[in-house]
Phi, psi and omega in degrees: 000141179292142181265127178290135177293138180287144179277123181284161177299327180295319179297318180298319179294322178298316179298319179298319180294320179297314180297321180295319179295319178297318180295319179296319180295320180295318179297318178298320180295317178296324184292344175285341177257324176239107186301140177302322181300324179296313180294322179298322178295330177278355182075028181252123180264331184244119183298337179291345182262009177287132177230157179295135175099355175292135184203159176213145177255131182199164173288139181209146169256128185249132179240126172247136172227153187207146178277130179292137174056037182293325182301311180293327179293317184290334181295339180270002183240154174285165177307316181294320178296324176301311182292322178298316180297311182300314182294322180295326178285313184294327177299331178288325189271330184303310181294332177294316181295316180297319182296340182254019174084012178253174172214152183278120177282317178195156168260136179235085187065240179272359183267152176240133171246115183240149182241140179235102187289334192254318193215123172294332176299321178295322177296322180290318176298322179297318181298319178294318179296325177297320178291326176293317178295325179297323178300316179295318180298320181292328176300318177295319179298316181295322178296330180273001177092011179259154179281149180290159179244162175236154176230158173240145184230129175242135184229132175220153179236136179182186180270128182231166172252122180249127183187194183246140178228163176139204182228203186290329185247354182208123176220165185212155172269143182207168176232127181233158179141164179300329180298325178291315181300320180292320178300317178294324178295320180296319178299318179296326180291337178300328177292317184296321183261358176060042178241167185268321186226130172234140176232161177272168175292335178294317177295317179303316183285344180262355181294137176287324183227071183297334182290349179282349189247146173271105188230142173217147176296137184236328183186170166246123185237150179258133178256131184305132179089355180254148181275338187251155172274155182243137175284140182240136183232140175268137172252118188238031177301328186267004174295155173307144188308313180299320180290319179299317179295322180293323178293322178294319181296323185260015187303312183291318179298321178296315179294325176297319180298317180293325177297313177299318183297312184289336177264012169072027171259078188296316180301318179292322177298315180300316181298317180291323179294321178296323178295319177300311186289339174296326179265333182228073184296342181262014180283097186297321181297321177296322176297320181298314181292323179294322176299321178294323179292322180289326178228083190308332181286341181284109177077008182249126185280348183083000180265109181281133178289138176256142179295323182266144174242112182285146178294134177239156182298328181291350175282347184295136183269332180113348174249121189305313183297316181291319179299318179295319178296317178297317182296316179293321179296319178297318179297319178294321179294318176298319180296322179294317179299317180293319180295319178294318184297326180262001178077025178276072188293339179290340180271342188289321182300310180296326179292318178298318180295319180294319180296316181297314182294314183294318180296316180298318180293315182297313183293325179297315179297317179301312183293325175296316179297319181296321179295317179297326183270005181055042180294122188290346183248028178301316183298317179297317180297315181294327177297322179294320176301314182299315180293328176303313182292327177296315180286329175297317179297320177297316181293320181297321179295322177297317181293318183289334177286344180083047176309130189276342180268097187293323181296314178302314184290321178296322178292326175293323174300315179298313187288315186274338182247292187298307181296323178299314182298316180298314178298320181296319179295314187284345182243290184295311182292321179297321179298319176297323176297318177299320179298316179297317181292328180290341180271349180285140179296140181295141179291140179242146179286137179273000000 
């Protein structure tokens, strides 16, 4: 009988090395479809152990970016040229996102959805770096005889559910929640206002160093399925220096124009916008609002903003003491907006004092309850309280200085106090309520 040659120890080691290399290569290949960062957030080390339904809830900053007018651009290209163009662009953006602590969750045609687990500041720095990289990319396109492209970026911060969905033969990782929907909505709004970067008030309130950024209020927008409107802010750090300086110079005049516009004083809004454009003729957002003033039906929903926000039953949290505190606080904020609007300055000092005292007491109770209940998002909630007092202090100083534009100041009271409180109740406080209910034992039939 033929004798089988014995396998040497060296051959066995070679086989082990080959298998290890194949496994590593396979893992790397899978990670191109399912990001390692995604699995790490789920606490999964081995991709073979991923199952449908694994999920975790956490704070996240979501960035959406999209190429402007991609549909018309793609119609002039062959299928192969479309893919070559998209890949040449996406290859430019991926390392920028990675370098700023983010990772790409998915590509959606020409759009990118990226996640930043740690810092909204990092997402904002990334958006500016993406625009810088785009400038270099466009130089190459122009040298090759192609026209430059533009992108829009929307950023939002909030609590999301990150996990796996699918069936027996096909599953995917995804992130769901209102925070994702709002980020996508902001990206779409960049086209409407012809700006590069938009962020939500949630991202603004979560920034560690907001003073590093050139930011201005741009609009109040409604997100489908939500009861409240959301404040939208433009970040214009990457604008050309002359335009950026002009926007900073006209910041107050621009916000005055928006106050008049939202409170339906179109002639006054038009006058302020013309003044803005005299100093900043390339301010596209000011042009958009002026076009709306000239043709009110264009982009105008017909819904006039009201200074007062009446208490609604859906604002109730479920705890009598907290609901009563919220209701009284909202009433005081409404009274302050009305007093400012009519110039009743003798009423503003006691109202400001009452709002500060009531908010401090209310927020302290909330944070104590959250600590007792081991609420995992207490730090995020407390950060929002802290930012409220920062903007309240800024507003209080404006009122005490005797700001002469009452409409502008009353609208700031509405935006920074009243609207903030309603959004806070409907989002942050409501999430805490969901958390409490999820911890209650399920009712059983007797």
